[in-house]
PQR file with spaces between the fields and no chain letter, atoms N, CA, C, O and H, PARSE charges and radii, in Angstrom:
ATOM       1  N    MET     1     -59.869  -10.427  -32.694 -0.4000 1.5000
ATOM       2  CA   MET     1     -60.144   -8.988  -32.750 -0.0000 2.0000
ATOM       3  C    MET     1     -59.081   -8.199  -32.000  0.5500 1.7000
ATOM       4  O    MET     1     -59.396   -7.245  -31.290 -0.5500 1.4000
ATOM       5  N    ASP     2     -57.814   -8.599  -32.157 -0.4000 1.5000
ATOM       6  CA   ASP     2     -56.768   -7.874  -31.438 -0.0000 2.0000
ATOM       7  C    ASP     2     -56.185   -6.760  -32.293  0.5500 1.7000
ATOM       8  O    ASP     2     -55.591   -5.826  -31.755 -0.5500 1.4000
ATOM       9  H    ASP     2     -57.558   -9.375  -32.734  0.4000 1.0000
ATOM      10  N    GLU     3     -56.340   -6.836  -33.615 -0.4000 1.5000
ATOM      11  CA   GLU     3     -55.816   -5.790  -34.498 -0.0000 2.0000
ATOM      12  C    GLU     3     -56.959   -4.900  -34.978  0.5500 1.7000
ATOM      13  O    GLU     3     -57.544   -5.140  -36.034 -0.5500 1.4000
ATOM      14  H    GLU     3     -56.822   -7.596  -34.052  0.4000 1.0000
ATOM      15  N    LEU     4     -57.262   -3.891  -34.205 -0.4000 1.5000
ATOM      16  CA   LEU     4     -58.317   -2.968  -34.591 -0.0000 2.0000
ATOM      17  C    LEU     4     -57.678   -1.756  -35.244  0.5500 1.7000
ATOM      18  O    LEU     4     -56.650   -1.261  -34.780 -0.5500 1.4000
ATOM      19  H    LEU     4     -56.786   -3.696  -33.347  0.4000 1.0000
ATOM      20  N    SER     5     -58.279   -1.287  -36.305 -0.4000 1.5000
ATOM      21  CA   SER     5     -57.781   -0.053  -36.900 -0.0000 2.0000
ATOM      22  C    SER     5     -58.938    0.922  -37.059  0.5500 1.7000
ATOM      23  O    SER     5     -60.069    0.540  -37.358 -0.5500 1.4000
ATOM      24  H    SER     5     -59.114   -1.689  -36.681  0.4000 1.0000
ATOM      25  N    CYS     6     -58.621    2.172  -36.852 -0.4000 1.5000
ATOM      26  CA   CYS     6     -59.631    3.216  -36.951 -0.0000 2.0000
ATOM      27  C    CYS     6     -60.071    3.361  -38.399  0.5500 1.7000
ATOM      28  O    CYS     6     -59.243    3.388  -39.310 -0.5500 1.4000
ATOM      29  H    CYS     6     -57.702    2.482  -36.609  0.4000 1.0000
ATOM      30  N    SER     7     -61.367    3.454  -38.605 -0.4000 1.5000
ATOM      31  CA   SER     7     -61.877    3.544  -39.970 -0.0000 2.0000
ATOM      32  C    SER     7     -61.634    4.916  -40.581  0.5500 1.7000
ATOM      33  O    SER     7     -61.760    5.085  -41.794 -0.5500 1.4000
ATOM      34  H    SER     7     -62.040    3.433  -37.865  0.4000 1.0000
ATOM      35  N    ARG     8     -61.287    5.903  -39.751 -0.4000 1.5000
ATOM      36  CA   ARG     8     -61.061    7.244  -40.296 -0.0000 2.0000
ATOM      37  C    ARG     8     -59.588    7.514  -40.569  0.5500 1.7000
ATOM      38  O    ARG     8     -59.224    7.921  -41.672 -0.5500 1.4000
ATOM      39  H    ARG     8     -61.184    5.766  -38.766  0.4000 1.0000
ATOM      40  N    CYS     9     -58.737    7.290  -39.567 -0.4000 1.5000
ATOM      41  CA   CYS     9     -57.324    7.625  -39.760 -0.0000 2.0000
ATOM      42  C    CYS     9     -56.485    6.401  -40.124  0.5500 1.7000
ATOM      43  O    CYS     9     -55.286    6.527  -40.376 -0.5500 1.4000
ATOM      44  H    CYS     9     -59.033    6.959  -38.671  0.4000 1.0000
ATOM      45  N    LYS    10     -57.108    5.208  -40.153 -0.4000 1.5000
ATOM      46  CA   LYS    10     -56.449    3.952  -40.542 -0.0000 2.0000
ATOM      47  C    LYS    10     -55.300    3.556  -39.621  0.5500 1.7000
ATOM      48  O    LYS    10     -54.489    2.694  -39.960 -0.5500 1.4000
ATOM      49  H    LYS    10     -58.082    5.106  -39.948  0.4000 1.0000
ATOM      50  N    ARG    11     -55.240    4.198  -38.444 -0.4000 1.5000
ATOM      51  CA   ARG    11     -54.201    3.915  -37.475 -0.0000 2.0000
ATOM      52  C    ARG    11     -54.609    2.692  -36.662  0.5500 1.7000
ATOM      53  O    ARG    11     -55.785    2.534  -36.334 -0.5500 1.4000
ATOM      54  H    ARG    11     -55.899    4.898  -38.169  0.4000 1.0000
ATOM      55  N    PHE    12     -53.658    1.831  -36.335 -0.4000 1.5000
ATOM      56  CA   PHE    12     -53.997    0.693  -35.486 -0.0000 2.0000
ATOM      57  C    PHE    12     -54.175    1.175  -34.061  0.5500 1.7000
ATOM      58  O    PHE    12     -53.335    1.899  -33.528 -0.5500 1.4000
ATOM      59  H    PHE    12     -52.702    1.960  -36.601  0.4000 1.0000
ATOM      60  N    VAL    13     -55.269    0.772  -33.453 -0.4000 1.5000
ATOM      61  CA   VAL    13     -55.544    1.164  -32.078 -0.0000 2.0000
ATOM      62  C    VAL    13     -55.554   -0.095  -31.227  0.5500 1.7000
ATOM      63  O    VAL    13     -56.386   -0.981  -31.414 -0.5500 1.4000
ATOM      64  H    VAL    13     -55.952    0.184  -33.887  0.4000 1.0000
ATOM      65  N    LYS    14     -54.614   -0.159  -30.288 -0.4000 1.5000
ATOM      66  CA   LYS    14     -54.528   -1.371  -29.481 -0.0000 2.0000
ATOM      67  C    LYS    14     -55.165   -1.173  -28.121  0.5500 1.7000
ATOM      68  O    LYS    14     -56.284   -1.631  -27.892 -0.5500 1.4000
ATOM      69  H    LYS    14     -53.937    0.561  -30.136  0.4000 1.0000
ATOM      70  N    ASN    15     -54.482   -0.505  -27.222 -0.4000 1.5000
ATOM      71  CA   ASN    15     -55.013   -0.351  -25.873 -0.0000 2.0000
ATOM      72  C    ASN    15     -55.587    1.047  -25.693  0.5500 1.7000
ATOM      73  O    ASN    15     -55.250    1.761  -24.749 -0.5500 1.4000
ATOM      74  H    ASN    15     -53.573   -0.132  -27.408  0.4000 1.0000
ATOM      75  N    GLU    16     -56.450    1.416  -26.611 -0.4000 1.5000
ATOM      76  CA   GLU    16     -57.061    2.735  -26.556 -0.0000 2.0000
ATOM      77  C    GLU    16     -58.562    2.591  -26.472  0.5500 1.7000
ATOM      78  O    GLU    16     -59.124    1.538  -26.774 -0.5500 1.4000
ATOM      79  H    GLU    16     -56.723    0.836  -27.378  0.4000 1.0000
ATOM      80  N    LYS    17     -59.197    3.662  -26.058 -0.4000 1.5000
ATOM      81  CA   LYS    17     -60.658    3.673  -26.094 -0.0000 2.0000
ATOM      82  C    LYS    17     -61.078    3.852  -27.543  0.5500 1.7000
ATOM      83  O    LYS    17     -60.632    4.776  -28.223 -0.5500 1.4000
ATOM      84  H    LYS    17     -58.741    4.518  -25.812  0.4000 1.0000
ATOM      85  N    VAL    18     -61.930    2.970  -28.000 -0.4000 1.5000
ATOM      86  CA   VAL    18     -62.466    3.120  -29.345 -0.0000 2.0000
ATOM      87  C    VAL    18     -63.981    3.095  -29.269  0.5500 1.7000
ATOM      88  O    VAL    18     -64.562    2.525  -28.346 -0.5500 1.4000
ATOM      89  H    VAL    18     -62.292    2.220  -27.448  0.4000 1.0000
ATOM      90  N    MET    19     -64.602    3.712  -30.236 -0.4000 1.5000
ATOM      91  CA   MET    19     -66.057    3.655  -30.320 -0.0000 2.0000
ATOM      92  C    MET    19     -66.419    2.802  -31.516  0.5500 1.7000
ATOM      93  O    MET    19     -65.888    2.999  -32.610 -0.5500 1.4000
ATOM      94  H    MET    19     -64.130    4.176  -30.986  0.4000 1.0000
ATOM      95  N    ILE    20     -67.314    1.860  -31.316 -0.4000 1.5000
ATOM      96  CA   ILE    20     -67.768    1.029  -32.427 -0.0000 2.0000
ATOM      97  C    ILE    20     -69.131    1.545  -32.856  0.5500 1.7000
ATOM      98  O    ILE    20     -70.057    1.661  -32.053 -0.5500 1.4000
ATOM      99  H    ILE    20     -67.745    1.699  -30.428  0.4000 1.0000
ATOM     100  N    GLU    21     -69.229    1.853  -34.144 -0.4000 1.5000
ATOM     101  CA   GLU    21     -70.457    2.424  -34.676 -0.0000 2.0000
ATOM     102  C    GLU    21     -71.595    1.412  -34.615  0.5500 1.7000
ATOM     103  O    GLU    21     -71.385    0.241  -34.299 -0.5500 1.4000
ATOM     104  H    GLU    21     -68.477    1.759  -34.796  0.4000 1.0000
ATOM     105  N    ALA    22     -72.787    1.874  -34.917 -0.4000 1.5000
ATOM     106  CA   ALA    22     -73.990    1.043  -34.791 -0.0000 2.0000
ATOM     107  C    ALA    22     -73.932   -0.204  -35.675  0.5500 1.7000
ATOM     108  O    ALA    22     -74.548   -1.219  -35.351 -0.5500 1.4000
ATOM     109  H    ALA    22     -72.957    2.825  -35.174  0.4000 1.0000
ATOM     110  N    ASP    23     -73.201   -0.139  -36.782 -0.4000 1.5000
ATOM     111  CA   ASP    23     -73.135   -1.321  -37.662 -0.0000 2.0000
ATOM     112  C    ASP    23     -72.250   -2.426  -37.090  0.5500 1.7000
ATOM     113  O    ASP    23     -72.236   -3.547  -37.599 -0.5500 1.4000
ATOM     114  H    ASP    23     -72.700    0.686  -37.045  0.4000 1.0000
ATOM     115  N    GLY    24     -71.505   -2.097  -36.015 -0.4000 1.5000
ATOM     116  CA   GLY    24     -70.705   -3.108  -35.348 -0.0000 2.0000
ATOM     117  C    GLY    24     -69.363   -3.379  -36.007  0.5500 1.7000
ATOM     118  O    GLY    24     -68.576   -4.173  -35.491 -0.5500 1.4000
ATOM     119  H    GLY    24     -71.517   -1.187  -35.602  0.4000 1.0000
ATOM     120  N    LYS    25     -69.085   -2.738  -37.136 -0.4000 1.5000
ATOM     121  CA   LYS    25     -67.831   -2.977  -37.848 -0.0000 2.0000
ATOM     122  C    LYS    25     -66.956   -1.741  -37.894  0.5500 1.7000
ATOM     123  O    LYS    25     -65.729   -1.838  -37.924 -0.5500 1.4000
ATOM     124  H    LYS    25     -69.725   -2.094  -37.556  0.4000 1.0000
ATOM     125  N    THR    26     -67.585   -0.586  -37.899 -0.4000 1.5000
ATOM     126  CA   THR    26     -66.834    0.656  -38.043 -0.0000 2.0000
ATOM     127  C    THR    26     -66.250    1.069  -36.701  0.5500 1.7000
ATOM     128  O    THR    26     -66.980    1.295  -35.736 -0.5500 1.4000
ATOM     129  H    THR    26     -68.581   -0.507  -37.875  0.4000 1.0000
ATOM     130  N    ILE    27     -64.943    1.164  -36.649 -0.4000 1.5000
ATOM     131  CA   ILE    27     -64.263    1.512  -35.411 -0.0000 2.0000
ATOM     132  C    ILE    27     -63.653    2.898  -35.543  0.5500 1.7000
ATOM     133  O    ILE    27     -62.970    3.201  -36.522 -0.5500 1.4000
ATOM     134  H    ILE    27     -64.350    0.981  -37.433  0.4000 1.0000
ATOM     135  N    VAL    28     -63.906    3.726  -34.554 -0.4000 1.5000
ATOM     136  CA   VAL    28     -63.373    5.075  -34.563 -0.0000 2.0000
ATOM     137  C    VAL    28     -62.576    5.278  -33.286  0.5500 1.7000
ATOM     138  O    VAL    28     -63.093    5.065  -32.189 -0.5500 1.4000
ATOM     139  H    VAL    28     -64.460    3.481  -33.759  0.4000 1.0000
ATOM     140  N    CYS    29     -61.322    5.687  -33.419 -0.4000 1.5000
ATOM     141  CA   CYS    29     -60.501    5.896  -32.230 -0.0000 2.0000
ATOM     142  C    CYS    29     -60.901    7.194  -31.543  0.5500 1.7000
ATOM     143  O    CYS    29     -61.559    8.054  -32.129 -0.5500 1.4000
ATOM     144  H    CYS    29     -60.901    5.860  -34.310  0.4000 1.0000
ATOM     145  N    GLU    30     -60.492    7.313  -30.297 -0.4000 1.5000
ATOM     146  CA   GLU    30     -60.902    8.465  -29.494 -0.0000 2.0000
ATOM     147  C    GLU    30     -60.427    9.775  -30.113  0.5500 1.7000
ATOM     148  O    GLU    30     -61.123   10.788  -30.048 -0.5500 1.4000
ATOM     149  H    GLU    30     -59.958    6.615  -29.820  0.4000 1.0000
ATOM     150  N    LYS    31     -59.243    9.751  -30.710 -0.4000 1.5000
ATOM     151  CA   LYS    31     -58.691   10.955  -31.319 -0.0000 2.0000
ATOM     152  C    LYS    31     -59.597   11.461  -32.450  0.5500 1.7000
ATOM     153  O    LYS    31     -59.917   12.647  -32.519 -0.5500 1.4000
ATOM     154  H    LYS    31     -58.677    8.928  -30.763  0.4000 1.0000
ATOM     155  N    CYS    32     -59.998   10.548  -33.323 -0.4000 1.5000
ATOM     156  CA   CYS    32     -60.875   10.946  -34.428 -0.0000 2.0000
ATOM     157  C    CYS    32     -62.248   11.336  -33.912  0.5500 1.7000
ATOM     158  O    CYS    32     -62.893   12.237  -34.450 -0.5500 1.4000
ATOM     159  H    CYS    32     -59.738    9.584  -33.267  0.4000 1.0000
ATOM     160  N    LEU    33     -62.690   10.653  -32.868 -0.4000 1.5000
ATOM     161  CA   LEU    33     -63.991   10.949  -32.299 -0.0000 2.0000
ATOM     162  C    LEU    33     -64.018   12.378  -31.767  0.5500 1.7000
ATOM     163  O    LEU    33     -64.980   13.111  -31.994 -0.5500 1.4000
ATOM     164  H    LEU    33     -62.167    9.922  -32.431  0.4000 1.0000
ATOM     165  N    VAL    34     -62.966   12.768  -31.063 -0.4000 1.5000
ATOM     166  CA   VAL    34     -62.875   14.123  -30.526 -0.0000 2.0000
ATOM     167  C    VAL    34     -62.788   15.126  -31.667  0.5500 1.7000
ATOM     168  O    VAL    34     -63.422   16.180  -31.622 -0.5500 1.4000
ATOM     169  H    VAL    34     -62.184   12.172  -30.879  0.4000 1.0000
ATOM     170  N    ASP    35     -61.999   14.798  -32.692 -0.4000 1.5000
ATOM     171  CA   ASP    35     -61.842   15.695  -33.840 -0.0000 2.0000
ATOM     172  C    ASP    35     -63.164   15.908  -34.575  0.5500 1.7000
ATOM     173  O    ASP    35     -63.413   16.988  -35.111 -0.5500 1.4000
ATOM     174  H    ASP    35     -61.484   13.942  -32.729  0.4000 1.0000
ATOM     175  N    SER    36     -64.011   14.877  -34.600 -0.4000 1.5000
ATOM     176  CA   SER    36     -65.199   14.938  -35.431 -0.0000 2.0000
ATOM     177  C    SER    36     -66.430   15.453  -34.688  0.5500 1.7000
ATOM     178  O    SER    36     -67.479   15.652  -35.301 -0.5500 1.4000
ATOM     179  H    SER    36     -63.808   14.000  -34.164  0.4000 1.0000
ATOM     180  N    LYS    37     -66.316   15.672  -33.383 -0.4000 1.5000
ATOM     181  CA   LYS    37     -67.508   16.074  -32.631 -0.0000 2.0000
ATOM     182  C    LYS    37     -68.151   17.364  -33.142  0.5500 1.7000
ATOM     183  O    LYS    37     -69.369   17.387  -33.322 -0.5500 1.4000
ATOM     184  H    LYS    37     -65.463   15.510  -32.886  0.4000 1.0000
ATOM     185  N    PRO    38     -67.399   18.430  -33.382 -0.5600 1.5000
ATOM     186  CA   PRO    38     -68.048   19.644  -33.894  0.2800 2.0000
ATOM     187  C    PRO    38     -68.666   19.423  -35.271  0.5500 1.7000
ATOM     188  O    PRO    38     -69.735   19.960  -35.560 -0.5500 1.4000
ATOM     189  N    ALA    39     -68.016   18.652  -36.111 -0.4000 1.5000
ATOM     190  CA   ALA    39     -68.516   18.397  -37.456 -0.0000 2.0000
ATOM     191  C    ALA    39     -69.815   17.583  -37.409  0.5500 1.7000
ATOM     192  O    ALA    39     -70.746   17.836  -38.173 -0.5500 1.4000
ATOM     193  H    ALA    39     -67.147   18.216  -35.876  0.4000 1.0000
ATOM     194  N    MET    40     -69.860   16.606  -36.503 -0.4000 1.5000
ATOM     195  CA   MET    40     -71.055   15.774  -36.377 -0.0000 2.0000
ATOM     196  C    MET    40     -72.272   16.619  -36.021  0.5500 1.7000
ATOM     197  O    MET    40     -73.371   16.392  -36.527 -0.5500 1.4000
ATOM     198  H    MET    40     -69.104   16.400  -35.883  0.4000 1.0000
ATOM     199  N    GLY    41     -72.057   17.599  -35.141 -0.4000 1.5000
ATOM     200  CA   GLY    41     -73.161   18.450  -34.729 -0.0000 2.0000
ATOM     201  C    GLY    41     -73.775   19.209  -35.897  0.5500 1.7000
ATOM     202  O    GLY    41     -74.989   19.403  -35.951 -0.5500 1.4000
ATOM     203  H    GLY    41     -71.164   17.783  -34.731  0.4000 1.0000
ATOM     204  N    LYS    42     -72.935   19.634  -36.824 -0.4000 1.5000
ATOM     205  CA   LYS    42     -73.411   20.383  -37.985 -0.0000 2.0000
ATOM     206  C    LYS    42     -74.341   19.537  -38.852  0.5500 1.7000
ATOM     207  O    LYS    42     -75.351   20.023  -39.362 -0.5500 1.4000
ATOM     208  H    LYS    42     -71.949   19.476  -36.780  0.4000 1.0000
ATOM     209  N    HIS    43     -73.980   18.260  -39.007 -0.4000 1.5000
ATOM     210  CA   HIS    43     -74.790   17.384  -39.857 -0.0000 2.0000
ATOM     211  C    HIS    43     -76.005   16.823  -39.121  0.5500 1.7000
ATOM     212  O    HIS    43     -76.912   16.265  -39.739 -0.5500 1.4000
ATOM     213  H    HIS    43     -73.160   17.866  -38.593  0.4000 1.0000
ATOM     214  N    GLY    44     -76.015   16.976  -37.799 -0.4000 1.5000
ATOM     215  CA   GLY    44     -77.128   16.464  -37.019 -0.0000 2.0000
ATOM     216  C    GLY    44     -77.227   14.955  -37.049  0.5500 1.7000
ATOM     217  O    GLY    44     -78.325   14.399  -37.047 -0.5500 1.4000
ATOM     218  H    GLY    44     -75.278   17.429  -37.297  0.4000 1.0000
ATOM     219  N    LYS    45     -76.062   14.279  -37.077 -0.4000 1.5000
ATOM     220  CA   LYS    45     -76.063   12.826  -37.204 -0.0000 2.0000
ATOM     221  C    LYS    45     -75.597   12.136  -35.924  0.5500 1.7000
ATOM     222  O    LYS    45     -74.891   11.130  -35.992 -0.5500 1.4000
ATOM     223  H    LYS    45     -75.170   14.731  -37.078  0.4000 1.0000
ATOM     224  N    LEU    46     -75.972   12.646  -34.788 -0.4000 1.5000
ATOM     225  CA   LEU    46     -75.590   11.982  -33.546 -0.0000 2.0000
ATOM     226  C    LEU    46     -76.636   10.940  -33.207  0.5500 1.7000
ATOM     227  O    LEU    46     -77.835   11.219  -33.242 -0.5500 1.4000
ATOM     228  H    LEU    46     -76.547   13.463  -34.733  0.4000 1.0000
ATOM     229  N    ASN    47     -76.177    9.717  -32.873 -0.4000 1.5000
ATOM     230  CA   ASN    47     -77.167    8.699  -32.514 -0.0000 2.0000
ATOM     231  C    ASN    47     -77.346    8.738  -31.015  0.5500 1.7000
ATOM     232  O    ASN    47     -78.135    7.967  -30.468 -0.5500 1.4000
ATOM     233  H    ASN    47     -75.204    9.490  -32.845  0.4000 1.0000
């Protein structure tokens, strides 16, 4: 599990903070996570 790539921007994330979604497979890098925070609130899909 050394080659992680963000499921949103498809960028490889090595020594970065990543969030792994509840399914355990979906990886989101911090950059996309920050970008998506306002959008997530609109859909009401915060776990």
